[in-house]
mmCIF file as gemmi writes it, N, C-alpha and C atoms, coordinates in Angstrom:
data_model
loop_
_atom_site.group_PDB
_atom_site.id
_atom_site.type_symbol
_atom_site.label_atom_id
_atom_site.label_alt_id
_atom_site.label_comp_id
_atom_site.label_asym_id
_atom_site.label_entity_id
_atom_site.label_seq_id
_atom_site.pdbx_PDB_ins_code
_atom_site.Cartn_x
_atom_site.Cartn_y
_atom_site.Cartn_z
_atom_site.occupancy
_atom_site.B_iso_or_equiv
_atom_site.pdbx_formal_charge
_atom_site.auth_seq_id
_atom_site.auth_asym_id
_atom_site.pdbx_PDB_model_num
ATOM 1 N N . ASP Axp A 1 ? -178.976 -130.972 -74.714 1 0 ? 1 A 1
ATOM 2 C CA . ASP Axp A 1 ? -180.076 -129.809 -74.623 1 0 ? 1 A 1
ATOM 3 C C . ASP Axp A 1 ? -179.405 -128.306 -74.801 1 0 ? 1 A 1
ATOM 4 N N . ARG Axp A 2 ? -177.983 -128.05 -74.002 1 0 ? 2 A 1
ATOM 5 C CA . ARG Axp A 2 ? -177.301 -127.102 -74.265 1 0 ? 2 A 1
ATOM 6 C C . ARG Axp A 2 ? -176.818 -126.616 -75.515 1 0 ? 2 A 1
ATOM 7 N N . LEU Axp A 3 ? -176.483 -127.709 -76.498 1 0 ? 3 A 1
ATOM 8 C CA . LEU Axp A 3 ? -175.921 -127.335 -77.561 1 0 ? 3 A 1
ATOM 9 C C . LEU Axp A 3 ? -176.926 -126.887 -78.446 1 0 ? 3 A 1
ATOM 10 N N . LEU Axp A 4 ? -178.398 -127.755 -78.237 1 0 ? 4 A 1
ATOM 11 C CA . LEU Axp A 4 ? -179.387 -127.342 -79.16 1 0 ? 4 A 1
ATOM 12 C C . LEU Axp A 4 ? -179.982 -125.677 -78.555 1 0 ? 4 A 1
ATOM 13 N N . ALA Axp A 5 ? -179.663 -125.477 -77.139 1 0 ? 5 A 1
ATOM 14 C CA . ALA Axp A 5 ? -180.169 -124.051 -77.115 1 0 ? 5 A 1
ATOM 15 C C . ALA Axp A 5 ? -179.351 -122.92 -77.937 1 0 ? 5 A 1
ATOM 16 N N . ARG Axp A 6 ? -178.298 -123.446 -77.912 1 0 ? 6 A 1
ATOM 17 C CA . ARG Axp A 6 ? -177.164 -122.411 -78.834 1 0 ? 6 A 1
ATOM 18 C C . ARG Axp A 6 ? -177.611 -122.457 -80.068 1 0 ? 6 A 1
ATOM 19 N N . GLY Axp A 7 ? -178.22 -123.334 -80.714 1 0 ? 7 A 1
ATOM 20 C CA . GLY Axp A 7 ? -178.536 -123.939 -82.224 1 0 ? 7 A 1
ATOM 21 C C . GLY Axp A 7 ? -177.613 -124.497 -82.695 1 0 ? 7 A 1
ATOM 22 N N . LEU Axp A 8 ? -176.749 -125.307 -81.799 1 0 ? 8 A 1
ATOM 23 C CA . LEU Axp A 8 ? -175.865 -126.322 -82.735 1 0 ? 8 A 1
ATOM 24 C C . LEU Axp A 8 ? -176.315 -127.764 -82.618 1 0 ? 8 A 1
ATOM 25 N N . ASP Axp A 9 ? -176.265 -128.536 -83.752 1 0 ? 9 A 1
ATOM 26 C CA . ASP Axp A 9 ? -176.693 -129.997 -83.953 1 0 ? 9 A 1
ATOM 27 C C . ASP Axp A 9 ? -175.377 -130.685 -82.789 1 0 ? 9 A 1
ATOM 28 N N . PRO Axp A 10 ? -176.115 -131.48 -81.946 1 0 ? 10 A 1
ATOM 29 C CA . PRO Axp A 10 ? -175.579 -132.144 -81.086 1 0 ? 10 A 1
ATOM 30 C C . PRO Axp A 10 ? -174.858 -133.582 -81.677 1 0 ? 10 A 1
ATOM 31 N N . LEU Axp A 11 ? -175.19 -133.838 -82.863 1 0 ? 11 A 1
ATOM 32 C CA . LEU Axp A 11 ? -174.299 -134.852 -83.663 1 0 ? 11 A 1
ATOM 33 C C . LEU Axp A 11 ? -173.379 -134.703 -84.56 1 0 ? 11 A 1
ATOM 34 N N . ARG Axp A 12 ? -173.303 -133.337 -84.833 1 0 ? 12 A 1
ATOM 35 C CA . ARG Axp A 12 ? -172.319 -132.738 -85.653 1 0 ? 12 A 1
ATOM 36 C C . ARG Axp A 12 ? -171.104 -132.023 -84.729 1 0 ? 12 A 1
ATOM 37 N N . TRP Axp A 13 ? -171.341 -131.366 -83.549 1 0 ? 13 A 1
ATOM 38 C CA . TRP Axp A 13 ? -170.536 -130.875 -82.92 1 0 ? 13 A 1
ATOM 39 C C . TRP Axp A 13 ? -169.476 -131.444 -82.66 1 0 ? 13 A 1
ATOM 40 N N . PRO Axp A 14 ? -169.134 -132.496 -82.269 1 0 ? 14 A 1
ATOM 41 C CA . PRO Axp A 14 ? -167.896 -133.115 -81.96 1 0 ? 14 A 1
ATOM 42 C C . PRO Axp A 14 ? -166.813 -133.283 -83.053 1 0 ? 14 A 1
ATOM 43 N N . TYR Axp A 15 ? -167.652 -133.381 -84.169 1 0 ? 15 A 1
ATOM 44 C CA . TYR Axp A 15 ? -166.808 -133.609 -85.547 1 0 ? 15 A 1
ATOM 45 C C . TYR Axp A 15 ? -166.275 -132.045 -85.899 1 0 ? 15 A 1
ATOM 46 N N . GLU Axp A 16 ? -167.38 -130.846 -85.644 1 0 ? 16 A 1
ATOM 47 C CA . GLU Axp A 16 ? -166.905 -129.655 -86.142 1 0 ? 16 A 1
ATOM 48 C C . GLU Axp A 16 ? -166.124 -128.93 -85.302 1 0 ? 16 A 1
ATOM 49 N N . ALA Axp A 17 ? -166.142 -129.119 -83.949 1 0 ? 17 A 1
ATOM 50 C CA . ALA Axp A 17 ? -165.571 -128.492 -82.846 1 0 ? 17 A 1
ATOM 51 C C . ALA Axp A 17 ? -164.194 -129.138 -82.508 1 0 ? 17 A 1
ATOM 52 N N . LEU Axp A 18 ? -163.998 -130.326 -82.738 1 0 ? 18 A 1
ATOM 53 C CA . LEU Axp A 18 ? -162.78 -131.127 -82.218 1 0 ? 18 A 1
ATOM 54 C C . LEU Axp A 18 ? -162.342 -131.835 -83.391 1 0 ? 18 A 1
ATOM 55 N N . ALA Axp A 19 ? -163.041 -132.745 -83.972 1 0 ? 19 A 1
ATOM 56 C CA . ALA Axp A 19 ? -162.426 -133.655 -84.85 1 0 ? 19 A 1
ATOM 57 C C . ALA Axp A 19 ? -161.51 -132.545 -86.251 1 0 ? 19 A 1
ATOM 58 N N . ALA Axp A 20 ? -162.506 -131.94 -86.723 1 0 ? 20 A 1
ATOM 59 C CA . ALA Axp A 20 ? -162.198 -131.21 -88.028 1 0 ? 20 A 1
ATOM 60 C C . ALA Axp A 20 ? -160.979 -130.261 -87.933 1 0 ? 20 A 1
ATOM 61 N N . PRO Axp A 21 ? -160.776 -129.423 -86.613 1 0 ? 21 A 1
ATOM 62 C CA . PRO Axp A 21 ? -159.801 -128.448 -86.468 1 0 ? 21 A 1
ATOM 63 C C . PRO Axp A 21 ? -158.662 -129.179 -85.928 1 0 ? 21 A 1
ATOM 64 N N . ILE Axp A 22 ? -158.608 -130.394 -85.407 1 0 ? 22 A 1
ATOM 65 C CA . ILE Axp A 22 ? -157.026 -131.043 -85.179 1 0 ? 22 A 1
ATOM 66 C C . ILE Axp A 22 ? -156.741 -132.134 -86.522 1 0 ? 22 A 1
ATOM 67 N N . GLY Axp A 23 ? -157.822 -132.251 -87.32 1 0 ? 23 A 1
ATOM 68 C CA . GLY Axp A 23 ? -157.162 -133.107 -88.628 1 0 ? 23 A 1
ATOM 69 C C . GLY Axp A 23 ? -157.746 -134.532 -88.376 1 0 ? 23 A 1
ATOM 70 N N . MET Axp A 24 ? -158.615 -134.611 -87.513 1 0 ? 24 A 1
ATOM 71 C CA . MET Axp A 24 ? -159.296 -136.125 -87.513 1 0 ? 24 A 1
ATOM 72 C C . MET Axp A 24 ? -160.012 -136.436 -88.599 1 0 ? 24 A 1
ATOM 73 N N . ARG Axp A 25 ? -159.963 -137.07 -89.44 1 0 ? 25 A 1
ATOM 74 C CA . ARG Axp A 25 ? -160.75 -137.422 -90.878 1 0 ? 25 A 1
ATOM 75 C C . ARG Axp A 25 ? -161.523 -138.599 -90.841 1 0 ? 25 A 1
ATOM 76 N N . ASP Axp A 26 ? -161.221 -139.778 -90.012 1 0 ? 26 A 1
ATOM 77 C CA . ASP Axp A 26 ? -161.66 -140.719 -90.241 1 0 ? 26 A 1
ATOM 78 C C . ASP Axp A 26 ? -162.548 -141.102 -88.557 1 0 ? 26 A 1
ATOM 79 N N . LEU Axp A 27 ? -162.886 -140.234 -88.115 1 0 ? 27 A 1
ATOM 80 C CA . LEU Axp A 27 ? -163.611 -140.414 -86.751 1 0 ? 27 A 1
ATOM 81 C C . LEU Axp A 27 ? -164.846 -140.548 -86.778 1 0 ? 27 A 1
ATOM 82 N N . TRP Axp A 28 ? -165.527 -141.599 -86.009 1 0 ? 28 A 1
ATOM 83 C CA . TRP Axp A 28 ? -167.003 -142.187 -86.058 1 0 ? 28 A 1
ATOM 84 C C . TRP Axp A 28 ? -167.256 -142.428 -84.871 1 0 ? 28 A 1
ATOM 85 N N . LEU Axp A 29 ? -168.481 -141.765 -84.22 1 0 ? 29 A 1
ATOM 86 C CA . LEU Axp A 29 ? -168.774 -142.015 -83.031 1 0 ? 29 A 1
ATOM 87 C C . LEU Axp A 29 ? -170.023 -142.565 -83.095 1 0 ? 29 A 1
ATOM 88 N N . GLU Axp A 30 ? -170.357 -143.827 -82.547 1 0 ? 30 A 1
ATOM 89 C CA . GLU Axp A 30 ? -171.621 -144.598 -82.556 1 0 ? 30 A 1
ATOM 90 C C . GLU Axp A 30 ? -172.751 -143.948 -81.802 1 0 ? 30 A 1
ATOM 91 N N . THR Axp A 31 ? -173.902 -144.107 -82.247 1 0 ? 31 A 1
ATOM 92 C CA . THR Axp A 31 ? -175.123 -143.558 -81.705 1 0 ? 31 A 1
ATOM 93 C C . THR Axp A 31 ? -176.055 -144.918 -81.208 1 0 ? 31 A 1
ATOM 94 N N . ASP Axp A 32 ? -177.096 -144.704 -79.922 1 0 ? 32 A 1
ATOM 95 C CA . ASP Axp A 32 ? -177.875 -145.664 -79.753 1 0 ? 32 A 1
ATOM 96 C C . ASP Axp A 32 ? -179.153 -145.444 -80.926 1 0 ? 32 A 1
ATOM 97 N N . PRO Axp A 33 ? -179.939 -146.574 -80.592 1 0 ? 33 A 1
ATOM 98 C CA . PRO Axp A 33 ? -181.487 -146.131 -81.849 1 0 ? 33 A 1
ATOM 99 C C . PRO Axp A 33 ? -181.73 -145.109 -81.716 1 0 ? 33 A 1
ATOM 100 N N . TYR Axp A 34 ? -181.894 -144.255 -80.639 1 0 ? 34 A 1
ATOM 101 C CA . TYR Axp A 34 ? -182.854 -142.933 -80.444 1 0 ? 34 A 1
ATOM 102 C C . TYR Axp A 34 ? -181.857 -141.672 -81.165 1 0 ? 34 A 1
ATOM 103 N N . GLY Axp A 35 ? -180.51 -142.054 -81.709 1 0 ? 35 A 1
ATOM 104 C CA . GLY Axp A 35 ? -179.363 -141.307 -82.17 1 0 ? 35 A 1
ATOM 105 C C . GLY Axp A 35 ? -178.697 -140.616 -81.081 1 0 ? 35 A 1
ATOM 106 N N . ARG Axp A 36 ? -178.605 -141.033 -79.802 1 0 ? 36 A 1
ATOM 107 C CA . ARG Axp A 36 ? -177.667 -140.356 -79.058 1 0 ? 36 A 1
ATOM 108 C C . ARG Axp A 36 ? -176.401 -140.878 -78.937 1 0 ? 36 A 1
ATOM 109 N N . TYR Axp A 37 ? -175.288 -140.228 -78.322 1 0 ? 37 A 1
ATOM 110 C CA . TYR Axp A 37 ? -174.068 -140.649 -78.446 1 0 ? 37 A 1
ATOM 111 C C . TYR Axp A 37 ? -174.022 -141.931 -77.217 1 0 ? 37 A 1
ATOM 112 N N . LEU Axp A 38 ? -173.277 -142.787 -77.163 1 0 ? 38 A 1
ATOM 113 C CA . LEU Axp A 38 ? -173.378 -144.05 -76.39 1 0 ? 38 A 1
ATOM 114 C C . LEU Axp A 38 ? -172.198 -143.619 -75.345 1 0 ? 38 A 1
ATOM 115 N N . PRO Axp A 39 ? -172.827 -143.545 -74.324 1 0 ? 39 A 1
ATOM 116 C CA . PRO Axp A 39 ? -171.605 -143.04 -73.026 1 0 ? 39 A 1
ATOM 117 C C . PRO Axp A 39 ? -170.503 -143.975 -72.962 1 0 ? 39 A 1
ATOM 118 N N . CYS Axp A 40 ? -170.738 -145.368 -73.021 1 0 ? 40 A 1
ATOM 119 C CA . CYS Axp A 40 ? -169.492 -146.319 -72.76 1 0 ? 40 A 1
ATOM 120 C C . CYS Axp A 40 ? -168.493 -146.275 -73.898 1 0 ? 40 A 1
ATOM 121 N N . GLY Axp A 41 ? -168.446 -145.234 -75.013 1 0 ? 41 A 1
ATOM 122 C CA . GLY Axp A 41 ? -167.297 -144.848 -75.975 1 0 ? 41 A 1
ATOM 123 C C . GLY Axp A 41 ? -167.254 -145.334 -77.19 1 0 ? 41 A 1
ATOM 124 N N . TYR Axp A 42 ? -168.145 -145.987 -77.721 1 0 ? 42 A 1
ATOM 125 C CA . TYR Axp A 42 ? -168.067 -146.528 -79.19 1 0 ? 42 A 1
ATOM 126 C C . TYR Axp A 42 ? -167.275 -145.657 -80.128 1 0 ? 42 A 1
ATOM 127 N N . VAL Axp A 43 ? -166.145 -145.287 -79.946 1 0 ? 43 A 1
ATOM 128 C CA . VAL Axp A 43 ? -165.261 -144.645 -80.801 1 0 ? 43 A 1
ATOM 129 C C . VAL Axp A 43 ? -164.53 -145.081 -81.977 1 0 ? 43 A 1
ATOM 130 N N . HIS Axp A 44 ? -164.599 -144.923 -83.103 1 0 ? 44 A 1
ATOM 131 C CA . HIS Axp A 44 ? -163.83 -145.637 -83.915 1 0 ? 44 A 1
ATOM 132 C C . HIS Axp A 44 ? -163.074 -144.503 -84.639 1 0 ? 44 A 1
ATOM 133 N N . ALA Axp A 45 ? -161.616 -144.845 -84.801 1 0 ? 45 A 1
ATOM 134 C CA . ALA Axp A 45 ? -160.626 -143.778 -85.455 1 0 ? 45 A 1
ATOM 135 C C . ALA Axp A 45 ? -159.32 -144.431 -86.082 1 0 ? 45 A 1
ATOM 136 N N . SER Axp A 46 ? -159.109 -143.865 -87.076 1 0 ? 46 A 1
ATOM 137 C CA . SER Axp A 46 ? -157.628 -144.298 -87.627 1 0 ? 46 A 1
ATOM 138 C C . SER Axp A 46 ? -156.457 -143.981 -86.736 1 0 ? 46 A 1
ATOM 139 N N . ALA Axp A 47 ? -155.366 -145 -87.047 1 0 ? 47 A 1
ATOM 140 C CA . ALA Axp A 47 ? -154.15 -144.471 -86.083 1 0 ? 47 A 1
ATOM 141 C C . ALA Axp A 47 ? -153.544 -142.94 -86.183 1 0 ? 47 A 1
ATOM 142 N N . ARG Axp A 48 ? -153.893 -142.549 -87.479 1 0 ? 48 A 1
ATOM 143 C CA . ARG Axp A 48 ? -153.503 -140.953 -87.637 1 0 ? 48 A 1
ATOM 144 C C . ARG Axp A 48 ? -154.249 -140.016 -86.621 1 0 ? 48 A 1
ATOM 145 N N . ASP Axp A 49 ? -155.772 -140.591 -86.809 1 0 ? 49 A 1
ATOM 146 C CA . ASP Axp A 49 ? -156.777 -139.903 -85.906 1 0 ? 49 A 1
ATOM 147 C C . ASP Axp A 49 ? -156.285 -139.547 -84.261 1 0 ? 49 A 1
ATOM 148 N N . TRP Axp A 50 ? -155.953 -140.74 -84.114 1 0 ? 50 A 1
ATOM 149 C CA . TRP Axp A 50 ? -155.691 -140.95 -82.433 1 0 ? 50 A 1
ATOM 150 C C . TRP Axp A 50 ? -154.27 -140.176 -82.227 1 0 ? 50 A 1
ATOM 151 N N . ALA Axp A 51 ? -153.539 -140.164 -83.441 1 0 ? 51 A 1
ATOM 152 C CA . ALA Axp A 51 ? -152.164 -139.209 -83.003 1 0 ? 51 A 1
ATOM 153 C C . ALA Axp A 51 ? -152.694 -137.861 -83.186 1 0 ? 51 A 1
ATOM 154 N N . CYS Axp A 52 ? -153.621 -137.71 -83.82 1 0 ? 52 A 1
ATOM 155 C CA . CYS Axp A 52 ? -154.109 -136.129 -83.839 1 0 ? 52 A 1
ATOM 156 C C . CYS Axp A 52 ? -154.58 -135.841 -82.64 1 0 ? 52 A 1
ATOM 157 N N . LEU Axp A 53 ? -155.353 -136.515 -81.785 1 0 ? 53 A 1
ATOM 158 C CA . LEU Axp A 53 ? -155.948 -136.411 -80.536 1 0 ? 53 A 1
ATOM 159 C C . LEU Axp A 53 ? -155.021 -136.369 -79.4 1 0 ? 53 A 1
ATOM 160 N N . ALA Axp A 54 ? -153.833 -137.381 -79.604 1 0 ? 54 A 1
ATOM 161 C CA . ALA Axp A 54 ? -152.766 -137.228 -78.562 1 0 ? 54 A 1
ATOM 162 C C . ALA Axp A 54 ? -151.922 -136.103 -78.738 1 0 ? 54 A 1
ATOM 163 N N . SER Axp A 55 ? -151.788 -135.559 -79.804 1 0 ? 55 A 1
ATOM 164 C CA . SER Axp A 55 ? -150.852 -134.41 -80.068 1 0 ? 55 A 1
ATOM 165 C C . SER Axp A 55 ? -151.809 -133.096 -79.406 1 0 ? 55 A 1
ATOM 166 N N . LEU Axp A 56 ? -153.083 -132.849 -79.42 1 0 ? 56 A 1
ATOM 167 C CA . LEU Axp A 56 ? -153.675 -132.11 -78.984 1 0 ? 56 A 1
ATOM 168 C C . LEU Axp A 56 ? -153.766 -132.122 -77.451 1 0 ? 56 A 1
ATOM 169 N N . LEU Axp A 57 ? -153.84 -133.323 -76.952 1 0 ? 57 A 1
ATOM 170 C CA . LEU Axp A 57 ? -153.488 -133.269 -75.361 1 0 ? 57 A 1
ATOM 171 C C . LEU Axp A 57 ? -152.184 -133.105 -75.082 1 0 ? 57 A 1
ATOM 172 N N . LEU Axp A 58 ? -151.084 -133.359 -75.736 1 0 ? 58 A 1
ATOM 173 C CA . LEU Axp A 58 ? -149.731 -133.094 -75.326 1 0 ? 58 A 1
ATOM 174 C C . LEU Axp A 58 ? -149.274 -131.541 -75.534 1 0 ? 58 A 1
ATOM 175 N N . ASN Axp A 59 ? -150.099 -130.987 -76.193 1 0 ? 59 A 1
ATOM 176 C CA . ASN Axp A 59 ? -150.138 -129.449 -76.558 1 0 ? 59 A 1
ATOM 177 C C . ASN Axp A 59 ? -150.887 -128.495 -75.698 1 0 ? 59 A 1
ATOM 178 N N . ASP Axp A 60 ? -151.474 -129.376 -74.392 1 0 ? 60 A 1
ATOM 179 C CA . ASP Axp A 60 ? -152.37 -128.631 -73.47 1 0 ? 60 A 1
ATOM 180 C C . ASP Axp A 60 ? -153.538 -128.023 -74.178 1 0 ? 60 A 1
ATOM 181 N N . GLY Axp A 61 ? -154.078 -128.947 -74.91 1 0 ? 61 A 1
ATOM 182 C CA . GLY Axp A 61 ? -155.562 -128.418 -75.486 1 0 ? 61 A 1
ATOM 183 C C . GLY Axp A 61 ? -155.288 -127.273 -76.684 1 0 ? 61 A 1
ATOM 184 N N . ILE Axp A 62 ? -154.175 -127.19 -77.109 1 0 ? 62 A 1
ATOM 185 C CA . ILE Axp A 62 ? -154.13 -126.127 -78.106 1 0 ? 62 A 1
ATOM 186 C C . ILE Axp A 62 ? -153.528 -126.844 -79.588 1 0 ? 62 A 1
ATOM 187 N N . CYS Axp A 63 ? -154.318 -126.221 -80.711 1 0 ? 63 A 1
ATOM 188 C CA . CYS Axp A 63 ? -154.02 -126.57 -81.985 1 0 ? 63 A 1
ATOM 189 C C . CYS Axp A 63 ? -153.685 -125.658 -82.782 1 0 ? 63 A 1
ATOM 190 N N . ALA Axp A 64 ? -153.028 -125.281 -83.312 1 0 ? 64 A 1
ATOM 191 C CA . ALA Axp A 64 ? -152.798 -124.438 -84.544 1 0 ? 64 A 1
ATOM 192 C C . ALA Axp A 64 ? -152.896 -122.941 -83.888 1 0 ? 64 A 1
ATOM 193 N N . GLY Axp A 65 ? -152.241 -122.824 -82.581 1 0 ? 65 A 1
ATOM 194 C CA . GLY Axp A 65 ? -152.408 -121.582 -81.78 1 0 ? 65 A 1
ATOM 195 C C . GLY Axp A 65 ? -154.078 -121.293 -81.306 1 0 ? 65 A 1
ATOM 196 N N . VAL Axp A 66 ? -154.824 -122.234 -81.26 1 0 ? 66 A 1
ATOM 197 C CA . VAL Axp A 66 ? -156.176 -122.215 -80.739 1 0 ? 66 A 1
ATOM 198 C C . VAL Axp A 66 ? -156.507 -123.157 -79.935 1 0 ? 66 A 1
ATOM 199 N N . ARG Axp A 67 ? -157.014 -122.48 -78.514 1 0 ? 67 A 1
ATOM 200 C CA . ARG Axp A 67 ? -157.284 -123.255 -77.399 1 0 ? 67 A 1
ATOM 201 C C . ARG Axp A 67 ? -158.561 -124.121 -77.724 1 0 ? 67 A 1
ATOM 202 N N . LEU Axp A 68 ? -158.713 -125.272 -77.803 1 0 ? 68 A 1
ATOM 203 C CA . LEU Axp A 68 ? -159.737 -126.269 -78.053 1 0 ? 68 A 1
ATOM 204 C C . LEU Axp A 68 ? -160.22 -126.859 -76.759 1 0 ? 68 A 1
ATOM 205 N N . LEU Axp A 69 ? -159.435 -127.093 -76.012 1 0 ? 69 A 1
ATOM 206 C CA . LEU Axp A 69 ? -159.782 -127.944 -74.697 1 0 ? 69 A 1
ATOM 207 C C . LEU Axp A 69 ? -159.439 -126.897 -73.525 1 0 ? 69 A 1
ATOM 208 N N . PRO Axp A 70 ? -159.927 -127.015 -72.381 1 0 ? 70 A 1
ATOM 209 C CA . PRO Axp A 70 ? -159.747 -126.109 -71.277 1 0 ? 70 A 1
ATOM 210 C C . PRO Axp A 70 ? -158.144 -126.243 -70.673 1 0 ? 70 A 1
ATOM 211 N N . GLU Axp A 71 ? -157.626 -125.206 -70.22 1 0 ? 71 A 1
ATOM 212 C CA . GLU Axp A 71 ? -156.219 -125.403 -69.635 1 0 ? 71 A 1
ATOM 213 C C . GLU Axp A 71 ? -156.033 -126.544 -68.667 1 0 ? 71 A 1
ATOM 214 N N . GLY Axp A 72 ? -154.916 -127.356 -68.847 1 0 ? 72 A 1
ATOM 215 C CA . GLY Axp A 72 ? -154.725 -128.432 -68.11 1 0 ? 72 A 1
ATOM 216 C C . GLY Axp A 72 ? -155.876 -129.574 -68.062 1 0 ? 72 A 1
ATOM 217 N N . TYR Axp A 73 ? -156.547 -129.654 -69.236 1 0 ? 73 A 1
ATOM 218 C CA . TYR Axp A 73 ? -157.648 -131.025 -69.508 1 0 ? 73 A 1
ATOM 219 C C . TYR Axp A 73 ? -156.673 -131.944 -69.466 1 0 ? 73 A 1
């Protein structure tokens, strides 16, 4: 609801706000029959994609000089 209120598509947001900036190319998040992301975490990604995420976490949420995650995340 918060994303919709800001004019953002909740189903595109993870890809546009996180995956694309860090270079995850094969990320796929499963949804339930109603189009909502599953809270149990059905996340599919290549080994390279997981390495991109690990790099982001090791760099305290900063990628290419831009903070994508809160400090200390």
